[in-house]
N, C-alpha and C positions, 0 to 999 in steps of 0.2 A: 504494500500500500504506500502510495506517495503522499506524505503529509506535509509537503512543501507549500507554504503560504507565500503568495507573490504580491508585491506591492507595485502597482502600475505608476507610470510617470505622473498621472493626475491625482495620485494618492489613494485611488481605490484599491481594495484588497481582495484578492482571489483566494478563497478557501476551498480546498477539495471537497467534493460533494459528500464523500464518506465522513469527513470531519464535521461537515455541517449537520449531517444526520446524527452522528454520535454526540455532538455538543449542543443539539437542539437549536441550532442557529437558523433563523428565518431570514428571507430576503427583506431588506429595508429595516432590519433591526438597528437600533441605535445603541452605541457602546460608549461608555466613558473610558478614558485612557488614564492609566496610572504609570508614571515613569519612575522606576526605582533604580536610579543611577545607571541608566542605559538599558535596563530590563523593562520592556514595554509590556504592560498587562492590560488587556481589554476586558471589560466586565459590563454586564447589563445593569447592575445595581448603581444607582446614582451615588457618587462619592459624597460622603458626609464630612470629609476632612476640611474642606474650605469653610463650611458652616461652623464646624467645631472650632476652627482656628479663629474665626471672627468672634465667636462667643467668648472664647478664652481671652482674646485681646481686649474685648469690652470689659470683662470682669477684672482684668489686670489694671486697666485704666481707672475703673471705678474705685479699686482698692489702693490706687496711688503707686502701683508697682510698675517697674519697667524691666525689660529683658536684661539689661546690663547688670542691674542690681541682683536679679535672680541668678544670673550666671556667677556673679561674685559670691553670693551666698552658697551656691552649689559647690564652688571650688573650696570654700572654707569648710563646708560640711564633709566633702570628700577627704580633705586633709585631716580633719578630726577623726574620721572613721579609720583612715589608714594608720594614723598614730595609735589609736586605741586597739586595733586588731592586729597590726603587723609591727608596730614600733616606729619611733621617730626616724630611724635610719632609712625608712622606705618613703619618706615624704620628700617630694621635689622641693628644692629651695628656690 
C-alpha cells in the first residue's frame, strides 16, 4: 500500500484513497494544523490553544503578572529545588 501524501504547488493535499477510508477523511473536510517544531499535524478538532492562551494572558494581566516576572520566579524556584534535592554544587551560578 502506498501511503505517500502529496502536496501540490497550490497547497492542496492528495491523500491515498485507502488512507482516506481508514482515517474517515471526507472530501471538503476542514482541518486545523498544529506545527510542532516542523512536525505538521492535521486534526479535525478545533484547536483550543489560542483561546486558552488568550484567557491565561487576560488572567495574568488582571493579576498584575507579566511573563518576565514569572520566568524569574520559575528560575528561583528551580534553583531552590535543585539545592534542596541535589545540593548546592549542582546549581548554575
